N, C-alpha and C positions, 0 to 999 in steps of 0.2 A: 560619557554614556556607557552603561554596563553592556558587556558583550553577552550575546545569547547564542547558544549552540543547538542546532537541530540536525539529527543524523537519520539517514535511512537505516533499515535493519538488515535485511538479507543481502549478503555480498558486501556489506559495509561495516556495521557494528557486530553482526553475528558471524560465527565461523561458517565454514562450508556445509557443516551438518545442521545448520540453522539453530545452533545453540549459542547462548551467551556464556563466554568463558568465566571462570571464577575471578580471574584478574579484572575483566571488564565489569563484572557485577560489583566488585569491591570498589572499583574506580567510580562507577556511577553513584554508589552510596556515599562515597567521600565527597563528590561534587555536590550532591544534594545537601549533605550536612553543611557544606561551606556556602550554601545558598547561591550556587552558580546556576544560572538559568539554562536548563537543558531539556530537550524533548526529542521525540521521534516523529518521522514522517515516512509512512510505509504503505505498501500495497496490502498488507495484512489487515484483517478485521480486528476490532478491539478485543474480541474473544481470544483470537490467536495471540495478540500482544500480551494479554493478561496471563496466558498459559506460559509464555516465555519469561515474563518479568516477575511473576508472582506478586509478592507484597512490596515491591520496590516503591518507596514513598515519593513518587514523582509529583512535583508541584504544578507543572505546566500541563495543559491539555496535550493530547496526542493526535496527530494527523493520521487518519486511518483510511483504508480503501482508496489509496491514491488521491486523497483530498475530498472524497465524498462525505467524510465524517470529520468533525473536530470533536474529540471524545475525552472523557475523564477516565484515567487508568484505574482509579480506585473503585469507582462505582460502575463503570462500563456504560454510563449514560452519555448522550450526545449533546453538545452545545450547538452544533450546526449540522445540517443535512442537505446534501444536493442530490436529489433523485432525478431519474430520467423524466423528461416531459411526457405528458399524456396527450394524445394517444400514441406517441412515438414508441413507447415501450411495447405496446401491442403490435405495432408494425414491425418492429425489430424481431420480436419473437416469431411472428409469422414468417418473416424473411428467413430466419435460421431454420425453422421447421421445414420450409419448402426446399431448402438446400440439403436437408437430411441431417441436420444437427439438433441436438437436444440440450440446450444450455442449462446450467444451474441458474437459478434466479435468487439473487440476494436482495432482500427487501427489509423495510421497517414498517411496523404496524402496531399501533396502540402501545407504544413503549417497548416493543420487542424487536430484536433483530432475528431475521429468518433466513434460512438457506434451504430452498426447495429443489429437490432432485427427482427426476422422472426415472422409471425403471430401465429405459433404453440407454445403456451406457457402453462406451468402449472400455478397453482395459485400463487406460490412463485415468478415466473418470471413476471407474470402479475402485481403483487403488485410492483415489482421493476420498471417496465416500467411506471406505473402510478406515482410513486414517482419521477422519472426523469422528467416526464412531468410537475408535480406540481412545481418542482424546476427550471423549465425553462432551462434544460440542452440542450444546443445547439448542443451537439454531437449527440443526439438521431436521428436516421433515421430508419424508418420502411422499410424493403425490403422483397420481396417474396422469394429470394434465396440468401443466404449470399455468395455462391460460386462466385457470380458476382463481389464481391468487393476484391477478393484475389489478384488483381494486386497492391493493396495498401500494406503498411508495416503493417502486423498483429502483434500487440503488445501482445495481450492476448485473450484467449478464456475462457469465463465464463459460467458456468452452475449453476442453482439453482435446487436442488431436495432434497430428503430425504437422511439421512446420509448413509444408506446402499448402495444404488446405487453409491453415490459419492465415497465411499471408494473402491468399486469394480472397478470403472473406473480408479481411481488413481493408484491402484495396477497394473492394466493391462497396463496403460501407461508406467510405469517404467519398466515393463517386456519387452515391445516392443521397447522402446527408452531409454535403460539404460544410465544414465549420460548425456542425451541430453536435459532434461527439468527440469524446476522448477515448482512444483505443490503445491498448498496449499488448505486445507479444513478448513473453519471456519463457525461458525453459522451465519446465515443471520439475521441481526437485524430487518428486515422488517416483520418477521412472525415466530411464534413459530414452531419449528420442521423442518424448511427449512435450508439447508446448501449450501454454495458456494463451487464449485471446480474451481479454477483458474489455468490456464496453461500458462506458460511463457517460453521463451528461457532460456537455462541454464546460460547464462551470466547475466540475469536480476535478480540480488540479491541486497538487501539493502547494504550488505557489499561492493560490487563492486562499487556501485554508491557513497557511503560514501567515499570510498578510493579515487575515482576520485576527489571528492570535496575537501577533506582536503589536499591532496597532491598538488593540483592546488593552494590552498590558503596558503600553507606553514605551516599547522598544523601537529601535530604528533598523531599517533594512541595511543601512551602512554598517552597522555593528553586528549584523547577523552572519554567522558562519554556518554553512551547510555542508554535509558530507554525503556522497553518493557513489554509485557504481554503474547504474543502468539508465536506459532511455527515459524511464518514468521519473527520473530525477532532474531532467532538463529544465522543466518549468521553474523549479525552486533555485536552480543554478542561475537562471536568468534574472532572478529578483534579489539575490543576496550579494552583499558587499564582499564576502570572503567565501570562495567556492573550492572545496577540497575533494578531490577524486582519490579513491583508493587505487593502489597499484594494479589491481585486477579489474579496474573499471573499463567500460567501453571507450573506444577511442573518441567517439563523438562527445562524450562527457569530459574526457581529459582535455579536449580542445577548448572547452568553456571554463576550465578550472583555473584558479589563481595559483594552485599548488597541487602536486601529486605526491601522496605519501605512500607508506607501505601497504601491504595487502590486508584484507579482512582477517586473514589467518594469524596475523601478528599483533592484533589489538592496536592497530595504528591510530584509530580514531581517539581512543582514550589517551594514549600517549601524547597525541597532538594537542588535545584540549588542555591537559596539564601543563604542557610547554607554554601555552598561551597565557594561562592564568597565573603562572609562576614567574612571568617576566617582570 
């Protein structure tokens, strides 16, 4: 059975500055030329992945938004979508607003990905908005009231704040909606001391999207190798036969790994894949 490789991006395949090294790009292109099944599973949107990967001729679909989307890198279209249940998306937004937060709303509607942002922003969120503008992100839409877009499929609610408030909100969400949500906290790369809290439907996991992909294409979990560094990679580690943590990975992920390799700064993922296919 042919091996298949799926890697996280930030902190795993990408360098600390969220770029793909020339060495890693050349390696990916060589793997694709050799028809080695490889893809990505990331918290990033397909828009963000396309900005990083450019015209990389990837053949397999990409798991985006922590498993909410199974997407095509070339077209940006989605093969599968897992949105928040209705009316829970309305309840969640009301909950955040009552707590003084103004989350970004990521949605899908009539074939388009959207990113809605209200004018009330803290400095971390303002920095992210400016970054999206600089990158030419066509999803970005400024609105005065995000409640007006809830007729769309809400994929994710995102907040940026300090770690304390984010952890408190996460704990409260799981108390109110036990087993109904997937939530992740990770440090915001756009500014020191700021953290993301991302809220998805319970079905939106990397593991579920990867399973859809490999089963559709006739691959086996036993021959699946995954690479990761953070807590949002746990679900795919629990489903793969070969689980590789980078040296910079969280201890919780290393505990689930079959092997720990070098850090993301040394292109260890690419080197590991070539070591496996050249055996």
